[in-house]
C-alpha positions in Angstrom: 50.5 28.7 68.5 51.9 31.2 65.4 54.3 29.9 62.3 57.7 29.7 62.9 60.1 31.9 61.4 64.0 31.5 60.6 66.2 32.8 57.8 66.7 31.2 54.9 69.2 32.4 52.2 67.8 32.7 48.7 69.5 30.9 45.8 71.7 33.3 44.9 73.1 33.8 48.1 73.5 30.3 48.5 75.5 30.1 45.1 77.6 33.3 46.2 78.2 31.8 49.5 79.6 27.9 48.0 81.5 29.8 45.6 83.2 32.6 47.6 83.6 28.9 50.3 85.7 27.5 47.3 87.6 30.6 47.2 88.1 30.5 50.8 88.5 26.4 50.7 91.9 26.9 47.9 93.4 29.5 49.6 93.6 27.7 53.0 94.8 25.0 51.0 97.8 27.1 49.6 98.5 28.7 53.2 98.5 24.6 54.1 100.6 23.3 52.1 103.0 26.0 52.2 103.3 25.2 56.3 102.7 21.7 56.2 103.8 20.4 52.7 102.0 18.2 50.3 99.3 17.7 52.7 96.8 16.2 50.4 94.6 14.2 53.2 94.1 17.0 55.1 93.4 19.1 52.1 90.5 16.5 50.6 89.2 16.7 54.4 88.8 20.1 54.2 87.5 20.3 50.8 84.9 17.0 51.4 83.7 18.7 54.7 82.5 21.7 52.7 80.8 19.7 49.9 78.6 17.9 52.7 77.4 20.9 54.0 76.5 21.8 50.7 74.3 18.9 49.5 72.5 18.7 53.0 71.4 22.5 52.4 70.4 21.8 49.0 68.5 18.8 50.3 67.0 20.5 52.9 65.9 23.3 50.4 63.8 20.5 48.5 62.1 19.1 51.0 60.5 22.4 51.9 59.7 23.4 48.2 58.0 20.2 48.3 55.9 20.7 51.5 55.3 24.0 50.7 53.9 23.1 47.1 51.3 20.7 48.8 50.4 22.9 51.6 49.5 25.5 49.0 47.7 23.3 47.0 45.5 21.6 49.7 44.9 25.0 51.1 43.2 26.2 48.0 41.4 23.1 47.7 39.8 23.2 51.4 39.0 27.0 50.8 37.4 26.3 47.3 35.0 24.0 48.7 34.6 26.5 51.6 33.3 29.4 49.7 32.7 27.9 45.9 35.2 29.3 43.8 37.6 27.8 41.7 41.1 27.0 43.1 42.9 29.2 41.1 41.0 31.7 42.0 42.9 31.7 45.6 46.0 33.0 46.1 47.9 31.6 49.4 50.2 34.3 50.3 53.2 32.0 51.5 56.3 33.9 49.6 57.7 35.1 53.3 61.3 33.5 52.9 61.1 32.8 56.8 58.3 30.4 56.9 59.5 27.2 57.3 57.3 24.7 55.5 57.1 21.2 57.4 55.9 17.5 55.9 53.2 16.0 57.1 52.6 12.4 58.1 48.6 12.6 58.3 46.2 14.8 56.2 46.1 18.3 57.2 43.4 19.9 59.7 42.0 23.5 58.3 40.0 26.5 60.0 39.5 29.7 59.4 41.2 31.8 62.1 38.9 35.0 61.6 35.7 35.8 61.0 37.0 37.7 57.8 38.1 34.2 56.3 41.3 36.1 55.2 43.4 33.4 57.1 43.7 29.8 56.9 44.8 27.8 60.1 46.9 24.7 59.2 47.4 22.1 61.7 49.5 18.6 61.3 49.4 16.1 64.3 52.4 14.0 63.1 54.5 15.9 63.5 52.6 18.3 65.6 52.9 21.8 64.3 50.0 24.7 63.2 51.2 27.2 61.1 48.9 30.5 60.1 48.6 31.4 56.4 46.8 34.4 54.7 44.7 34.1 51.5 43.7 36.4 48.4 40.5 35.8 46.4 41.4 36.9 43.1 38.9 39.4 41.2 38.7 36.7 38.2 35.8 35.4 36.6 35.9 32.2 34.2 35.6 33.5 30.4 36.4 31.9 27.1 39.1 33.1 24.3 39.5 32.2 20.6 42.1 29.6 20.0 43.4 31.1 16.8 42.5 34.2 14.6 39.3 33.4 12.5 37.5 36.0 9.8 33.8 37.3 10.0 31.5 34.7 9.5 32.9 32.1 11.5 30.7 29.6 12.7 32.3 28.4 16.1 32.6 25.5 17.5 33.7 23.9 21.2 37.3 23.5 19.6 38.1 27.2 18.8 37.5 28.6 22.2 38.9 27.0 25.2 38.1 28.1 29.0 40.3 31.2 30.9 39.7 33.5 34.1 39.9 36.9 33.2 40.4 39.6 35.4 37.8 42.5 36.2 35.4 41.7 33.3 33.8 44.7 32.2 31.6 43.1 29.8 29.4 40.0 30.5 31.2 36.9 29.8 29.9 34.2 28.1 28.6 30.5 28.9 30.3 28.0 26.4 26.7 27.1 25.2 26.2 30.8 24.1 29.3 30.4 22.2 29.0 27.3 20.0 26.8 27.8 17.0 27.1 31.1 17.0 28.6 33.2 13.8 31.3 36.0 14.2 30.5 39.4 13.4 33.9 40.6 12.7 37.7 39.3 12.4 39.1 38.5 15.8 42.3 37.1 16.7 44.1 34.3 19.1 44.0 35.0 22.6 41.2 37.6 22.2 38.0 36.8 24.7 34.8 36.2 23.4 32.3 39.0 24.1 28.8 39.5 23.1 29.3 42.2 20.7 31.7 39.8 18.3 28.8 37.2 17.7 25.4 36.8 16.6 22.6 33.9 16.8 22.7 31.3 13.6 20.0 29.7 11.6 19.5 26.5 9.5 18.3 27.0 5.8 17.5 23.8 3.5 18.4 23.8 0.2 17.3 21.1 -2.4 19.3 18.6 -3.6 17.6 17.4 -6.5 14.6 18.1 -8.1 11.5 17.5 -5.9 8.2 17.2 -8.0 4.8 19.0 -6.4 3.1 16.4 -3.9 6.3 14.3 -3.0 6.9 13.9 0.5 10.2 14.8 1.5 12.8 13.1 3.4 15.8 13.6 4.7 17.6 12.4 1.2 16.4 15.8 -0.7 17.7 18.5 0.9 21.2 19.6 2.7 21.3 22.3 5.8 23.1 25.2 5.5 23.5 27.7 8.4 23.6 31.9 7.8 23.7 34.9 10.4 19.9 35.0 12.2 19.3 38.4 11.0 19.8 38.0 7.2 17.6 35.1 6.5 13.8 36.4 5.2 10.7 35.5 7.2 9.6 32.7 4.5 13.2 30.9 5.1 13.0 30.4 8.7 11.7 27.0 9.1 12.7 24.5 11.1 14.0 20.9 10.2 10.6 19.1 11.3 8.3 21.3 9.5 10.5 19.9 6.6 11.0 16.1 6.8 7.7 14.5 6.2 6.2 17.7 4.2 4.5 17.4 1.0 6.0 19.4 -1.3 3.2 22.2 -2.4 5.2 22.9 -6.0 7.8 21.8 -8.3 11.1 22.3 -6.4 14.1 22.9 -8.4 17.9 21.5 -7.7 19.6 24.0 -5.2 16.6 25.9 -4.2 16.5 27.4 -0.5 13.3 25.9 1.1 11.0 28.4 1.8 7.4 28.2 3.8 5.4 28.6 0.7 7.5 25.3 -0.8 6.1 22.8 1.4 2.6 21.8 3.4 3.5 20.6 6.7 1.4 17.6 7.7 -1.1 17.8 10.9 -3.3 15.7 12.4 -7.1 16.8 12.9 -10.6 15.5 13.4 -12.6 15.6 9.7 -16.4 14.6 9.4 -17.4 11.5 7.5 -20.8 12.8 6.2 -22.9 15.3 6.9 -23.7 16.2 10.6 -27.2 18.2 11.5 -27.1 20.9 13.8 -27.6 19.5 17.3 -26.1 16.3 16.7 -24.6 14.8 19.8 -21.1 14.1 18.0 -19.7 10.5 18.6 -16.9 8.4 16.1 -19.4 7.3 13.7 -19.6 11.2 12.2 -15.7 11.8 12.8 -12.1 10.2 11.9 -9.0 11.1 12.9 -6.5 12.5 9.5 -3.3 13.9 8.5 -3.8 17.3 6.6 -1.1 18.8 4.7 -0.9 22.6 5.4 -2.5 25.1 7.7 -5.4 24.4 9.4 -7.4 26.8 11.5 -6.5 28.2 14.6 -9.5 26.1 16.6 -8.9 23.0 14.8 -9.8 19.5 17.1 -6.6 17.7 16.8 -8.2 14.7 19.3 -10.5 12.5 20.1 -10.1 13.2 23.6 -9.9 17.0 22.7 -13.5 16.4 21.4 -15.4 15.4 24.4 -18.8 14.8 24.7 -20.6 18.0 22.6 -23.0 18.8 20.2 -22.9 20.4 17.2 -24.3 24.1 16.8 -24.3 24.5 13.0 -24.9 22.0 10.2 -21.3 20.2 9.1 -20.5 19.3 5.7 -18.5 15.9 4.9 -14.9 16.0 4.3 -14.9 19.4 6.7 -12.3 19.7 9.8 -13.9 19.9 13.0 -13.3 23.0 15.1 -14.0 24.0 18.7 -16.5 27.0 17.2 -18.4 24.6 15.4 -19.1 22.4 19.0 -20.8 23.0 22.5 -19.1 20.7 25.4 -22.1 19.1 27.3 -21.2 18.6 30.8 -21.1 15.2 32.2 -22.9 16.3 35.6 -25.1 19.0 35.6 -26.6 20.6 39.1 -29.7 18.7 40.6 -28.3 15.6 38.7 -28.5 11.9 40.3 -24.8 10.6 40.2 -23.5 7.2 41.1 -20.9 7.7 43.1 -18.2 4.8 43.6 -16.3 4.7 46.3 -13.1 2.2 46.3 -11.9 1.1 50.1 -9.2 -1.3 49.3 -10.9 -4.9 47.9 -14.6 -3.3 48.8 -16.2 -1.3 46.3 -19.5 0.4 47.2 -21.9 2.4 44.7 -24.6 5.0 46.1 -26.7 7.2 44.4 -25.7 11.1 45.1 -27.1 14.3 44.1 -24.6 16.8 42.3 -24.2 20.7 43.7 -22.6 21.6 40.5 -21.8 21.1 36.6 -18.6 19.4 35.6 -16.9 17.8 33.0 -15.1 14.7 32.5 -12.0 14.6 35.3 -13.4 17.3 37.2 -13.5 17.7 41.0 -17.6 18.1 42.2 -19.3 18.3 45.4 -22.0 15.7 45.6 -24.6 15.7 48.6 -25.6 12.6 50.3 -29.4 12.2 49.7 -30.3 11.1 53.1 -27.9 12.6 55.5 -27.2 15.8 53.3 -23.5 15.3 53.9 -21.2 16.6 50.8 -18.4 14.8 49.4 -15.4 15.6 47.1 -15.5 13.4 44.1 -13.9 13.2 40.5 -16.1 13.1 37.5 -15.9 10.0 35.8 -18.6 9.9 33.0 -22.2 11.0 32.4 -23.5 10.6 35.6 -20.9 9.1 37.6 -18.0 9.8 39.7 -15.4 8.1 42.2 -13.8 8.7 45.4 -10.9 6.4 46.6 
């Protein structure tokens, strides 16, 4: 069923019609009075009939406008959910003055009338009617514009921009997260679209707010943060907040100084020897301890006990020396041909059996073990020297 049409005069046409009718009524009243005398009852009746007709027309027009607005909004929301675009980008072509828009007592039922999805079929069950409306999806994308004029060097916050729809964007638009915290490279004007060339990254520098003596541990009360364009910052000032807090002053730092990497010793944990360790010694906890070290460490320093595992030294290590992976040789927990005690867990039942290792492995590795009697192979996880388990 196609949509219904009828001629609906425009507002200006209706106004002219009313004015013409009022003139006509005045002329008619004069003619009537000339014929019948001062018959004001008849004149009033004619005039009130005309006013009533005018009011009825205005009410009908207002009802159609409300029904049209509701239908257009509903179509936009439905199409948005179907094609995944913002409702603001969907234009409903409902400007034909011959279209009749009726109210619907129930929810609208929508569907695409054709495969091209350019026409939406709207159906109402009470009262029963159907209407086809063409739609267009605007070629726009969401972007951001500046809310006011800003000079070069302004750090942009979320309150400095607002989202807008941009027609035919030739340059890539930015997400809000790509805008906030960046700095303008040139002056910008209110309403100007935010573009990549207008912004650059910022970096935080740290300025001492007091004199900091050498070897003092730095806390957040001793410095202030300052943002600046990233490209203008020297490499030795590109340090992070986590590097500064808890660091040890490498030298005396005067008030107002921008902190540099050479001014601080960043804390790191590592394993250090407690005594002399001869070459070939199995490294155990009685030979080392975990310490906090301020400053640089070798790239291959061992930072935890878990990282050490089972190992022997391949050279003599002096006391107070950081342990490096190049100083030790890992020892396999299981070697090929070793007898391995395999623990098998089956609920509340635990069975232990001797198996033959077919390959080398370290703690946590999965290796193939052979049943000594049957020759059957099973996969098991190494749990320690000469031991493994299987669920």
